Backbone bond lengths (Angstrom), bond angles and torsions (degrees), N, CA, C in turn:
res aa  C-N    CA-C-N  psi(-1)  N-CA   C-N-CA  omega(-1)  CA-C   N-CA-C  phi
1 M - - - 1.435 - - 1.531 108.39 -
2 K 1.285 116.41 128.13 1.459 122.05 -179.01 1.523 109.67 -82.65
3 R 1.331 114.81 131.76 1.473 119.86 179.28 1.512 109.31 -95.44
4 T 1.284 115.24 139.79 1.456 119.25 173.90 1.525 107.98 -101.64
5 V 1.291 114.54 137.98 1.458 120.07 -179.08 1.514 107.98 -107.31
6 E 1.317 114.59 124.71 1.458 118.79 177.37 1.515 109.39 -79.00
7 V 1.282 115.95 127.86 1.459 120.86 176.08 1.521 107.33 -88.45
8 P 1.341 115.77 121.29 1.467 116.78 -178.77 1.520 111.40 -66.90
9 A 1.312 114.08 149.61 1.465 118.36 176.11 1.515 108.05 -67.05
10 Y 1.283 116.47 148.27 1.457 119.73 178.95 1.513 108.86 -140.28
11 E 1.294 113.03 163.89 1.454 120.75 179.53 1.520 107.26 -126.83
12 R 1.295 116.68 132.79 1.462 120.60 179.77 1.523 108.79 -67.23
13 S 1.340 115.76 135.72 1.460 121.51 -179.12 1.519 110.99 -71.92
14 S 1.304 114.86 147.72 1.461 120.50 174.90 1.523 110.35 -79.32
15 G 1.341 116.75 -9.92 1.457 120.98 -174.45 1.519 111.32 97.73
16 N 1.325 116.42 -5.59 1.458 121.58 178.76 1.526 107.76 -133.20
17 V 1.323 116.28 105.27 1.459 120.89 -177.09 1.526 111.60 -60.02
18 F 1.328 117.06 -32.14 1.460 119.85 179.71 1.530 111.16 -66.88
19 R 1.330 117.25 -36.24 1.470 121.22 175.85 1.528 109.35 -68.89
20 D 1.332 115.73 -43.96 1.465 120.11 -178.16 1.523 111.98 -61.11
21 L 1.343 116.69 -32.24 1.461 121.09 -178.54 1.523 113.11 -91.93
22 G 1.334 116.68 0.50 1.457 120.55 175.22 1.519 115.21 81.40
23 F 1.327 117.31 22.47 1.469 120.02 178.49 1.524 110.21 -68.26
24 P 1.333 117.28 148.29 1.471 118.77 173.00 1.530 108.49 -71.77
25 H 1.306 117.89 144.96 1.470 123.89 178.80 1.538 111.90 53.08
26 P 1.319 117.86 56.92 1.472 120.58 -173.78 1.526 113.86 -64.33
27 D 1.327 118.50 -33.52 1.469 119.46 -179.39 1.525 110.63 -67.01
28 E 1.327 116.71 -41.31 1.461 120.33 177.69 1.529 110.57 -66.29
29 A 1.319 117.55 -39.63 1.466 120.96 179.24 1.523 111.14 -62.35
30 L 1.333 117.45 -42.06 1.462 120.92 178.63 1.521 110.69 -67.46
31 L 1.314 117.56 -40.70 1.463 121.36 178.71 1.529 110.17 -61.87
32 K 1.332 117.21 -45.41 1.462 120.79 177.84 1.531 110.60 -61.28
33 A 1.319 116.72 -42.99 1.467 120.34 179.46 1.528 110.62 -60.88
34 D 1.320 117.52 -42.86 1.463 121.24 178.44 1.530 111.17 -62.88
35 L 1.324 117.04 -41.03 1.458 120.42 179.10 1.528 111.04 -66.20
36 V 1.316 117.20 -40.50 1.464 120.59 178.65 1.523 110.72 -65.44
37 V 1.315 117.61 -37.82 1.468 120.33 176.57 1.527 109.35 -59.25
38 R 1.320 117.66 -43.05 1.478 120.64 178.49 1.520 110.87 -63.34
39 I 1.333 117.35 -42.52 1.461 120.77 178.74 1.530 109.80 -60.92
40 C 1.315 117.10 -44.75 1.470 121.03 179.00 1.528 111.24 -61.18
41 E 1.324 117.54 -41.55 1.461 121.17 178.45 1.524 111.08 -63.07
42 I 1.319 116.90 -42.49 1.468 121.07 -179.72 1.528 109.90 -63.60
43 V 1.321 116.70 -47.04 1.465 121.09 -178.88 1.521 110.65 -63.40
44 E 1.331 116.24 -43.66 1.465 120.34 179.75 1.523 110.86 -63.29
45 H 1.313 116.81 -44.34 1.469 121.02 -179.11 1.528 111.45 -62.85
46 A 1.316 116.33 -39.63 1.466 121.06 -178.37 1.528 112.03 -79.44
47 E 1.350 116.43 -9.13 1.460 121.81 -179.96 1.529 111.49 53.32
48 L 1.337 115.44 46.34 1.461 121.69 -178.94 1.519 110.90 -91.41
49 R 1.330 115.65 147.74 1.459 120.84 172.36 1.523 107.60 -80.66
50 Q 1.331 116.24 153.80 1.461 120.36 -178.02 1.523 112.03 -58.10
51 V 1.319 117.78 -36.32 1.461 120.38 179.96 1.530 110.65 -65.45
52 D 1.341 117.21 -35.95 1.465 121.06 177.35 1.526 110.92 -70.37
53 V 1.323 115.72 -39.06 1.466 120.58 177.46 1.524 109.20 -62.88
54 A 1.321 116.41 -44.19 1.468 121.23 -179.74 1.519 110.59 -58.22
55 Q 1.322 116.10 -43.76 1.461 120.01 -180.00 1.533 110.69 -64.48
56 S 1.324 117.26 -43.25 1.475 121.19 179.16 1.520 111.86 -63.61
57 L 1.324 116.24 -37.46 1.460 120.96 -175.63 1.522 113.52 -87.44
58 G 1.328 116.21 -17.22 1.454 119.09 -178.03 1.517 113.13 75.49
59 I 1.341 116.02 29.77 1.461 121.22 176.45 1.523 107.87 -129.37
60 S 1.325 117.04 168.48 1.457 120.36 -178.53 1.533 111.32 -75.02
61 Q 1.326 115.80 157.23 1.466 120.70 177.94 1.529 111.12 -61.48
62 P 1.360 119.84 -40.53 1.470 117.83 177.02 1.531 112.88 -60.16
63 K 1.340 117.50 -35.03 1.476 119.40 177.07 1.521 110.84 -68.74
64 V 1.344 116.69 -36.23 1.472 119.92 175.33 1.521 109.36 -61.59
65 S 1.324 116.52 -44.70 1.462 120.74 179.58 1.525 111.19 -58.47
66 L 1.325 116.39 -46.29 1.471 119.86 177.87 1.522 111.23 -61.19
67 L 1.316 115.67 -45.32 1.467 120.95 -178.66 1.526 111.21 -60.63
68 L 1.328 116.79 -45.30 1.467 120.42 -178.46 1.521 112.45 -70.37
69 R 1.327 117.11 -11.78 1.462 121.50 173.94 1.525 111.15 -100.68
70 G 1.343 116.35 11.34 1.460 120.32 175.27 1.512 115.22 83.23
71 R 1.307 118.10 11.49 1.463 121.52 179.81 1.519 108.34 -88.82
72 V 1.312 117.63 102.24 1.466 121.82 -172.45 1.525 113.98 -103.18
73 E 1.335 117.15 7.33 1.454 119.31 178.22 1.527 108.27 -58.86
74 G 1.311 116.62 132.17 1.459 120.71 179.99 1.518 113.99 89.04
75 F 1.331 117.54 -3.84 1.463 121.87 177.54 1.524 108.73 -112.08
76 S 1.313 116.63 119.43 1.467 120.19 175.53 1.524 108.83 -82.50
77 V 1.317 116.76 166.30 1.460 121.47 175.46 1.533 109.42 -58.64
78 G 1.322 116.80 -42.88 1.458 120.77 179.49 1.512 112.25 -61.80
79 R 1.322 116.11 -41.87 1.467 119.21 -179.89 1.523 110.80 -67.13
80 L 1.324 118.28 -38.97 1.463 120.85 177.75 1.531 110.89 -63.29
81 M 1.336 116.66 -38.65 1.470 119.76 177.10 1.525 110.25 -65.79
82 L 1.320 117.17 -38.95 1.464 121.51 177.19 1.528 110.49 -62.31
83 L 1.322 117.38 -41.35 1.460 120.93 178.88 1.528 111.05 -62.94
84 I 1.319 117.11 -39.74 1.461 120.51 177.54 1.529 109.84 -62.49
85 S 1.322 116.85 -41.65 1.470 118.98 179.25 1.523 110.73 -66.50
86 R 1.324 118.30 -34.50 1.470 121.03 177.25 1.522 111.79 -67.46
87 L 1.331 116.99 -20.73 1.466 121.53 175.89 1.525 111.77 -86.06
88 G 1.329 116.46 3.66 1.461 120.51 174.82 1.514 116.00 94.70
89 Y 1.301 117.60 21.29 1.468 121.56 -179.71 1.515 110.09 -119.11
90 D 1.325 116.80 142.71 1.455 121.89 174.43 1.526 109.12 -78.12
91 V 1.308 115.52 145.28 1.464 121.74 175.82 1.517 106.83 -124.36
92 D 1.308 117.43 122.26 1.461 122.61 178.44 1.525 108.60 -112.18
93 V 1.315 116.11 138.76 1.460 121.67 174.36 1.516 106.86 -110.15
94 V 1.312 116.53 123.97 1.467 121.83 -178.39 1.521 107.94 -114.19
95 I 1.313 116.21 127.72 1.464 121.38 177.93 1.516 107.08 -116.44
96 R 1.327 116.04 125.44 1.465 120.16 -179.62 1.517 109.43 -143.24
97 P 1.319 116.90 160.49 1.466 119.28 179.89 1.529 111.06 -64.12
98 H 1.308 115.18 145.51 1.465 121.59 177.43 1.527 108.51 -77.62
99 Q 1.325 117.51 132.47 1.462 121.54 -174.35 1.529 114.71 -103.08
100 A 1.322 117.78 -26.02 1.467 120.71 -172.80 1.524 110.80 -91.31
101 R 1.298 116.29 94.38 1.469 120.57 179.92 1.525 109.98 -63.01
102 G 1.331 115.19 140.30 1.454 120.03 178.29 1.521 113.97 82.37
103 R 1.305 117.85 -1.06 1.459 121.85 178.47 1.521 108.24 -118.85
104 P 1.338 117.12 152.63 1.471 118.74 -177.95 1.532 111.82 -67.72
105 T 1.323 115.23 152.36 1.462 119.80 174.90 1.523 108.74 -69.17
106 K 1.338 116.57 167.07 1.463 120.29 -174.30 1.517 111.61 -124.07
107 L 1.314 114.85 143.07 1.455 123.67 166.08 1.525 103.96 -116.73
108 R 1.331 118.34 124.42 1.460 118.13 -177.18 1.517 112.14 -152.40
109 V 1.305 114.22 162.89 1.454 122.67 176.68 1.518 106.73 -114.37
110 R 1.313 115.68 129.97 1.463 120.60 174.96 1.513 107.47 -132.83
111 A 1.307 116.39 123.64 1.460 120.17 177.49 1.523 108.22 -86.93
112 T 1.340 116.18 135.73 1.459 119.16 -179.87 1.512 111.49 -79.16
113 T 1.326 117.32 -22.89 1.460 121.82 175.11 1.512 108.30 -139.18
114 S 1.290 115.36 161.10 1.458 119.62 175.78 1.510 108.67 -67.63
115 V 1.302 116.56 140.46 1.466 121.14 177.46 1.520 108.93 -58.80
116 R 1.307 116.93 -35.39 1.455 120.68 -178.05 1.526 111.60 -63.27
117 R 1.317 118.28 -32.55 1.465 120.51 179.37 1.521 112.03 -87.68
118 A 1.342 116.61 -26.89 1.450 119.49 -172.88 1.516 113.10 -76.15
119 G 1.343 118.55 -31.66 1.461 121.87 -173.65 1.465 110.83 -68.55
């Protein structure tokens, strides 16, 4: 007996999961998530303990713990960029004209080198 497999309905992603799920301020949420991923990579590469990270960043160890678990409440984009610079990395902000007509503008993080090679 031949089985038929139902293909579930799907929706094409906008490229921003926060927008797709209806979060408020989805571009900022994605930008914060990208910055936190970079912070986690830097901390992991340096093999630092949370207490050492807290001292370097000038925040409490419980806040480091929350941050490394992706909890960004209370952290602005600017503050996350400042934390990355306190970990010894340059942060550049590039502003350029939007080229894709009819598509939303983008806020994004792009690393010029792998964190693993930069440290």
